[in-house]
N, C-alpha and C positions, 0 to 999 in steps of 0.2 A: 591296852588299846587306847591310851589317853583318856580323855573325858568320855563318859558314856554317851553313845549315840544310838542306844537301842530304839529310841523313838524317832526313827528317821522320817516319820511322816510330817514333822514340823521342820520345813526347809525353806530355802531362800529364793525369793523372787529376784533379789538383787543379783545373785549369781547368774541367773538365766539372762538377765538384761545385759550383762557383760559379754555374754556369748552371742547376743542378738540385739539388734536395734529396734525390735518390734515387740508388740504385746505378747504376753505369755498365754493369753486366754485359750487359744486353740492348739497349743503345743501339748504334747504328752501322750504316752502310751501307758494307761493306768490299769492297775490291778482291779478287776471287777468287784472283788470282795471288799474293797476299801472305798468304793464310790460314795456310799452313804455318808461317810464321815469326811471325805475329801472333796468330792466333785459335784455332788447332787445339786447344791444351791446354784453353782455356776451353770450347770447344764440346764436347769430350769430357767435361768435368766436368758439363756440362748434360745429357749423355746420348747424344751423337752416337756412332754405332758405326762409321762409315766414316772414311776419312782425308781430309785436305785435298787430296791427290793424286787422290782419287776425284771431287772436286768440280771441280777445274781441273787440267788437264794438257795439255801440247803433245806428249807422247810416246805417249800412248794415249788411248782414248776416255774421256770423263768427263762429268759432269752438264752442264757448259757446252755440250756438243754437242747437247743436247736442248732448249736454251732460245734463243729468238729475240726480237729486237726486231720487234714486229708493227707494220707501217706506220712512222710516225714518232713515235708517242707511247704505245705499249702494249707488253706482253710476251705471248708465247705459248710453248707447250711442245709438243713432239712426243710423241704417246702411242701410236704404232704404227710398225711397220717400213716402212709405206708413207706415212710423214710426215703422218699425220692430226694436225692442229694444233688445240689447245684454247686458247681465250682467253675474254675476257669478252663478254657480249652487247653491252655498250656500246662495246667496242672494235671490234666488227664492224658496229655499227649503221649507220654511214654507207654502208658498202659494200652491206649488205643492203637499205637503203632505195633506193640507186641501181639495184638490180636489180629492185625491186618496181614494180608498177603497181596500179591500183585493182582490176583483174581478178585479178592474181597478187600479192597483198599479203603478202609473206613476213614483214614486220614484224608485222602483225596476226595472221596465221594460222599462222606458222611454216613451216618447209620442211625436208624430209629427202630428200637425194639417194638414190635407190634403186640407183644404179650409178655407176661412175666417169664415165660419159657424161653423167649428170645433174648433175655438179658444175660450177658456173657460174663462168666466168672473172671476175676482178675487176681490170679495168684500173687501173694505177697503184699497186696494193697491192704491198708488198714484205715479205719476211721475211729478217732479217739475223742470221747466225751470227757469233759471235766465234771466230776461229781462234787468235789469240795476242795477248797483252798484253805490251808491252815498256816498261820504264822507260828513257826517253831523256833524263832530266834532265841527266846529265853531258855529253851532246852539245849541250846548249842553254845551260845556265846560265853557263858560262864566257864566252859571247859577248854577254851582256846585262848591264846594270847599272842602278842607280837614277838615274844621271846622264842616261840617255837619256830623251827624250820618250816618251810612251806609243805614239805613232804609229811612231816609229823602232823602239821595242822590238818592237812587233807585226810590223813589216816584216822585222826580223832573224829573229824566231821563224818567220815564214812561210817565209822563204827556206830555213832549216835544215830545217824539218819537211817541206817539199815534197820536198827531196832524200832525207830519211830514208824517207819514205813510198814514193817512187818506187823506191828501192833495195830496200825490204822486200818489194815485190810483183812485182819484175821477173821476167818469165818465167812468171807465174801468172795465173789468172783472178780472183784476189782483189782486194779494194780495201783502202784504208788511210786512217786519219785520226789526228790527234794532238789531245789535249786537255790543258789545264792543270789542276792540282790544288792544293789548299791555297792558294787565291787567287793562283795563278801562281808558286808556289815549287817545284813539281815538274811533270814532263811525262810522259805515257804515250802510246805509239803503239799503236793497235788495228788488227790485220789482220782483215778481215771477208770473208765470203762472202754476197753479196746475191742472193736469188732474186726474180724478177719475175713468174713465172707462178704466181699463188696463186688457188685456186678455192674458192668457197663450197660447203660440204658440208651444213650443217644448223644449225637454230636452233629453239628452242621458241617458241610464240606469245608476243607481247609481254606478255600477261597473266601469264606466268611469268618471262620474261627480264627484265622491268622491273616486276615486282610491287612495289607500294608507291611507285613512281615518285618524284616530287619530295618527297612526304610523308616517305618513309622514307630518302631519300638522306642519307648520312653518319650515320645513326642506328642504334642498337641497342636492342632486338632486331630482327634483319633476317630477311626470308623471301623474298628474290628469287633466282630461278634464273639468275643472271647469267653465262651462258656461251654461246658459239657455236663452231662447228666449221668449219675450213677445211682445205685440203691444199696442200702444196708440190709443184709439178711441175718436172721437169728435162728437159734434152735427153738424147739417146741416150748421151752420155758421163757422165751423172749430174751435169753442171755446170749452173749457171744458164743459162736460155735464155728468150727472149721467148716469149709465148704461141704455141703451135702445137697442133693436134689430135694431132700425132705425139708430143708430150711425154708422159712417163710420171711416175708418182709418184716423187718423190725418195727414194732409198735412204739413210737417214740414218746417220751414224756411231754415233748412240746415240738411244734413245727411252726414256721413263720407264715403268717398271713401275708398276702401280696397285695400291695396297693398300686392301682393303675390310674388313680385319679389325676395324676400329674404333679409335677414339682416346679418350683420357681426359685430364682436366685434369692438368697437370704434365708431359705428354709433351713431349719435345724437338720443336721445329719450326723449319724453316729455309725462307727464301724467297729465290729467285734471280730477278732481273729488272733492268729498266732504269729506275730512279727518275729522274724528270725534273730537278727543281731544288730545292735547299734552300739556305738562307742562315742557318746556325746560328751564325755567328761575326761577325755584325754588331755594331758598338758600339751604345750606347743611342740615339745620334742617328739611326742607320740604322733601328733597330727602330721608333723613333717616327715616322719618315717612312712606313714601311710601314703603320703603324696609322692615322695621322691623315690621310695624303694618298693613297697608292697604293690601299690596300684601300677606304678610304672613298669615293673618287671612283668606282671601278669598280662598287661595290655600288649606289651611287645611280643610275648610268647604266643598268646592266643591269636594274635593277628596272623601269624604265620600258619598255624594249624587251620584256622578258619578259611584262609585263602585256598589252601590245598583241598579241603573238604568241599568248598563251594564249587571249585572247578570240576571236581569229580562228579558231584551231584548233578551238574548241568549237562553232563555227557551220557548219563546212564540212569534209566528209570529205577533199576534195582538199587543202585547206590543212593538215589534220591530217597527212596522209601526207607532204606536201612539206616541212613544217616540223618534223617530229618530231625528226630528227637535229640540226637547227640549234638547236632549243629545248633539247634535252638537253645539248648542248655548252655553250651559254650559261648554262644554269641550274646546271650542275654547279659551276663555279667561282664563280658568284654566291653560292651557299650556302656554299661553302668559305671564301671571303673574309669572309662575314658571321660564320660560326662562329669563324674565326681571330681576328677582332677581339674578339669576345665573350670568348674564352678569354684573349687577351692582357690584356684589361682585368680580367677576374675574378681572374687570378692575379698581377696587378701585375708583369707581366713586364718592362716598361720600367724600373720602379723597381729591380727586382732586377739588371737589366743595368747600370744606373747604379752599383750597388754594386760590380759587378765592375770597371767602368771606373775607379772610385776606387782599387781595389786595384792595378790595372795602373799607374795613375799613380804611386802610392806606390812601386811596384817600380822604375819608370823613374827616379824622382828620387833613389833611394837610391844610385845609382852615376853618376859623372860621364860615363862613356862611354855608358851607357844613356840618361842625360839628353840628351846631344847627339844620339843616334840616334832616340829615341822620345819625348822630353819634350814636343814640340809637337803630337803626333799628335791628341790629343783636341780641342784647340782648332781644329786644321785640319779635323777631322771636323765640328765644330759649324758652322764657316763654310761648308763646301762643301755640307752637307745643307740648310742654310737656303736656299741658292740653288737647289739641286736640286729642292726641293719646289715652287717657283714654276714652273719649267719642266716638271716632272713633271705638275703639275696641267693646264697648257695642253696637254701631249702627250696626257694621258688624254682630254680633251674633244675633241680632233681625232681620235684613233685609236678610242676606244671609243664616243663619241657620234656625231660627224659622219660618220666613216668606218664607223660601224655601220649607216648607210643602205645597203641592198643595191645600189640603183641606182648609187651613186657608185663602189663597188668594181668593179662590172660595167663601167661606163664606162671606168675607168682601165685595164682589161684590153685595151682597143683601142690603148693608147698605143704599144706596141712595133710593131704593124703600121703605124700612121701614121708613126712615125719611120723605119721601113725604107722605106716607099713614097716618102717625101719625099727620101730619100738617093739621089742620082743614081748613086752608086758602089756601091749595095747589090747583092749577088748576087741575081739574079732567082729562083734556086732557093730561097734563104733566104726571100725575100718570099712565094713560093708556099706554102712550108711553114707560115709564120706565118699566112698567109691561111686555110689549111685549119684550123689550130688555132683561129683566131678564129671560124670558122663553127661548129665543134664546140662551142666555148665558148658561143656564142649559143644554140644549141639546148639545151645542157645547163642554161643559166641559166633559160630559160623553163620547163623541165621541173619545176623546184622553186621557182617564184617566184609570189608573189601581189602584184599591183600595188596593190590596195586596202590590203593590210596594210602594205606598204612605205611607202605614202603617209602612213599614220598615224604610222609610225615617223619618217619624215622631218620632219613637222610637230613631233613631240614632241622630237626630238633638236636641231633648230634652236632651238626655244624654250628647251630646257634649257641649251644651250650659251650662248645669249644671256644667260641669267640668272646663269650661273656663271663665265664667262670675264671676266677683267679687261679694262678699256678698252685697256690697253697691249699685251695679248697676245690678240688675237682676229682671225679672218680678215675680210677686207674685205667678204665677202658678207653678214655680219651687219649691218654698217654700212649696206650698200646696201639691205637689206630694210627697215631703219628709215627710210631716206630715201625710197626709191622706192615702197614698199608701206605706208608709215605704220606700220611695225612689225607689219603683219598677216601673220604667218607662214603662216596657213592659205591666204590668197589667193595668196601666193608659191608655196606647195606645189602648189595646184591648177593654177596656170599651168604650173609646171615639168613635172608629170606628164602634162598634156594636150598640151603642145607638143613634148616630146622625141621625136626619131626613134628613140632607142635602145630604146624600149619598143614600137616597131612592128616586130615580128619579121619578117614577110614583106618589108616595104619595106627593112629593114636588110640582110637576106640578099640581096636583089636588088642593092643597092648594092655589097655585097661581091663579087658575081659580075662586076662591072665597076668595080673599085676604082682610081680615079685621082685627079687633083688636084681635080676637081669634087666628088667624093664626100668627099674629105678636108676641103674647105672647108665643106661642109654639116655634117659631124660636129663640126668644131672651132668652129663658130658656134652649135652646139646649146646650149641653156641648161643641160642636165645636164653636158655637157663643161665649160662655163665654171665651174660650181659645183665639180665634182670637182677641176679643175686649180687653182682658187683656193685650195681647202682644202689640196691637196697642196703647192702652192708655199709657202703660209703655213707649213705644218709644216716643209718642207724648209729654208726661208730664215730664218724667225723663231724656230723652236723647236729644231729638231734640232741645229744647231751648238752652242748653249748646253747642251742636254741631253747631247750627246755629250761635251762638255768636262767636264760633271759626272760622267758615267760613267767617263771616263778618269781624272779626278782622284781619284774615290773608289776606283777599282780600285787605283791606286798606293798610296793610304793603307791600304786593306784588306790589301794584300800586305805592307806594312811592319808593320801591326798584327798580322797572323798570325805574321810572323817574330818579333816581340817576344814574343808569347804562347808560342810554342814554346820560347823561351829561358828562360821563367820556370820551367820544369821539363822536363828532357830525359830523363825516366825511363820514362814510360808511353806507351802507344800512343794514337794520335789518328786518326780517320777523316776523309776529305775530304768536303766537301759533295757532294751528288748533282749530276750533270751529264749525265744520259741515257746513262751507260756502265754496263756490267754490274757489278752488286753483289750481295753476299750479306748478308742480315740474319738473325739467329737469336735464339731465345728459347724460350718454351714455350707450350703451349695453356693459356690462363689467362683467367678472368673478371676483374671489377674492381668496386671500391667507389667510384664516381665522386663521391659526395657523401653527406652524413650521411643515414642511413636507407635508402639505395638500394644494392642489390647486383645486379650483372649476372651472370647465369649465363653460362658459357662457350659454351653450345650452344643452338641452336634446332632445331625439328623441323617436319615437314610439318603436325603438329597446329596449330601457330601460324599457318601460312599459311591453313589452312581457317578458323580462328577469326577471322582478320582479314577474310575475304571479306565484301564489301559491294556488293550490286547497285546501290546508289545512289551509289557513289563510283568513278569511272573508274580511280583508282589501285589499287583492290583487287578487281578482277574475277577470279574463279576459273573456269578452263575446266571445262566439264561433264565431260569425260573424266577430268580430275584428281579431281573430286569422286567419280566412280564408282570410280576406283582406290582412293581413300581409304576409301570406304564399304565396299568389299569386302575391304579390307586386302590388295590385290593388290600387294605390295611386292617380291616375289621375293627375291633374295639380298641386297637392300640394306636389309632390315628390321633395326631395332635397338630393343629395348624397346617393341615394338608400334607403331612409326612409322618414318619415314625421316629420318635426320639431315639437316639442311639447311645451317646455317651455323655457324661457330665463330670464337672470338676467339683471337688469339695476341699475346704480348707482344713483338712485333717492330716495328721502325721502318720504315715505308714512306711513299711519297708518290706523286703523280701520275706515271704511267709504269710503276709496279708493277702497274697493272691488268692482270689476266690472268696474273700471275706464278704459277709452281707453288709450292705449299706442300708441303714434303717432310718425311718422318719421319726417325727416327734412322738408317735404312738408306738414305736417299736415294730412297725410294719416294713416289709421288704420293698425297697424301691430300686435297688441295683446291686451289682456285684463288683467289688474292687478288683482291678487287674494291673494297675501300673501307677507310676508317678510321672508328672511332667518333668522334662529334662532339666529345666531351670532350677529345680529344687532337689535334685538327686543327692546333693551333698548333705541332706538332712540326717543321714546316719551318723554324721559327725558334728554338723553345724546346722541348727534350725533357723530358718528365716521365714517369718509368717507371710511376707510379701510374695515369696517364690515357691513355698511348699504347697503342692496341690496333688491330691489323689485323683486318678482317672478311673471312673467306674462305668460299667455297662448298664444302661437303663433297662430295668426289668421288662419294660414294654417291648423293647426290641427283642429280648430273649424269648418272650412269649410269642411274639409275631413270627419269629423264625421257627419255633417249635410247631406252631399251629399251621401257619400259611405255607411255609416252605417244606417243613418236615411232614406235615399231615399227621402229626402225632397227637390227635385230639384226646386220646385216652390219658395222656399225661396231663393235659390241661384240666381234664375233669377231676383229677386227683387234688388239685390245688384249691386253696381258699382264696379266691380273688375278690378284692374289695373295689367296687366302682360305684360312683354316684350314691354317696351316703345319704 
């Protein structure tokens, strides 16, 4: 692996300055177990009054014990001794939607459990605590080398980490996983505690929780009350347990005290959470692929799907309810990728990255050993990314476009059952279990499905794919439609949706009740099955092997690239890309000047929400009760300067996965909940700019105001430890 880089904690400020024109001080998503040796001094210089040990410790309770990964893609925090869990409205949205009906529409009307008995189970939802983080690099790195193929390397790593994880949790109820950092130059093992009995407690009406909707998404100023409440339940031993009426609220190791004394610009702010993924250390060729192919393709495809869904939702209340969560999920990253490309272009990020690559090349060529080790890297990047773009394009159009057709994903979910039933050696109990899962899946699918809407999506996606996929890389079905249907995609779509058994719910369930070879034959001759399998096989056989080769090859080059970068300067600290593990980011409460003549104040208030109210715009409806509270100035203890503080900006680096993360003050007390980034700095997943990168958070005072004054949920307020007037 060239010169040893096992100690990746000694890294380069100079490198970061080449990627940005601004101070490094507030940049970074830091591992909490390393704060003491890496960040504590700087954090205290910025105003932090607690210690690194108060944030992360395995010897006593610490802030990490109050922060969970909520589901698979958000963050939540505990705010009471009975494990009341606070996260974003959009993080809990899909769960709340699944619990809703037209008669009990918790999305539209809100919900506040008046007792523990009224807290609603959320099947499949998890909350994961981090118990311990261990650096296991020295137990892995000596056994792998650059001479290995990527496949061999991964198999060796897996063998070692499987043993490490097993040993780490032996005799406990904990779980464990290992992740690579610094492009595979370091490895950390995470010991976790995963709770599976999570219950829905409360949420404000959608008009508050998603106020501004798509219009305001990623934008500042912001006025959405983006929060929801859940609770973690445990068995009698206070350990994770499957749902049972006998379970009790989990007694946590720690929960966050809430400070409502107020905040001001310049105050220290810290965020803990589980940021999903960043790629800040790509070479120029990689960044160009993101801009011109990956983001561009997905934006184009999603734009079509979203347009169809929005039109359907606007004409039918049932479709509105069933597609709200789907639409919000799809729209969120559509807008993010659009803004990301806009910012990358505006700030000439690819050109700047080329400048850094030139300096990297000059550094490699200045020394014969470095030349031998790293001299061909940039040429290799150029070659591999040019190939990767071709297969990435084909993959996007099969995954985002063709497999964006709901019918096809639904059909493929029958595949496991069919394979099991066909296997004469299959365990009958396993078959029965899968059969019951499939029946549940069928009923769940139809609960949130619109045939007419999906049919329009199907026509649109087939046509779009036909127009954009190359002749050498396209599924056979597109050719068949050209030949057998004279290229009439609408005629093909009409026939597909009228003939398929998969959309005849009662008939399908009847077949599953007596599922044998005859039924399998009917399903596998079905036109929807043939379409889904054709696309899946095409992706698996014609695209995925080449794309996987690109991924493996680029991973190897990126690992070497990062290794070389680290050797350019071994003095300063360097943080790893986000990878859905627990991180800490810090800075201050701070507005910004995004462009000439424009200044963003650091805070918004309830006044702004009322001002935005528009009866003629679905995105800006204001509940009557909130209007009454505002008119009478019934703000309670949450009032500040004649209003209720609503949202604020911090100079902290966050990304997807940080949604729901606690925002903490200098004493580690809760002052807000992170829910978004300002549009001007969305490119921070690839390029950080301190002038433009801002996190948008919901002020905890607005959250409590809504819970108490609008929701009337005083019982929840009573659970919390609220600090006021020290």
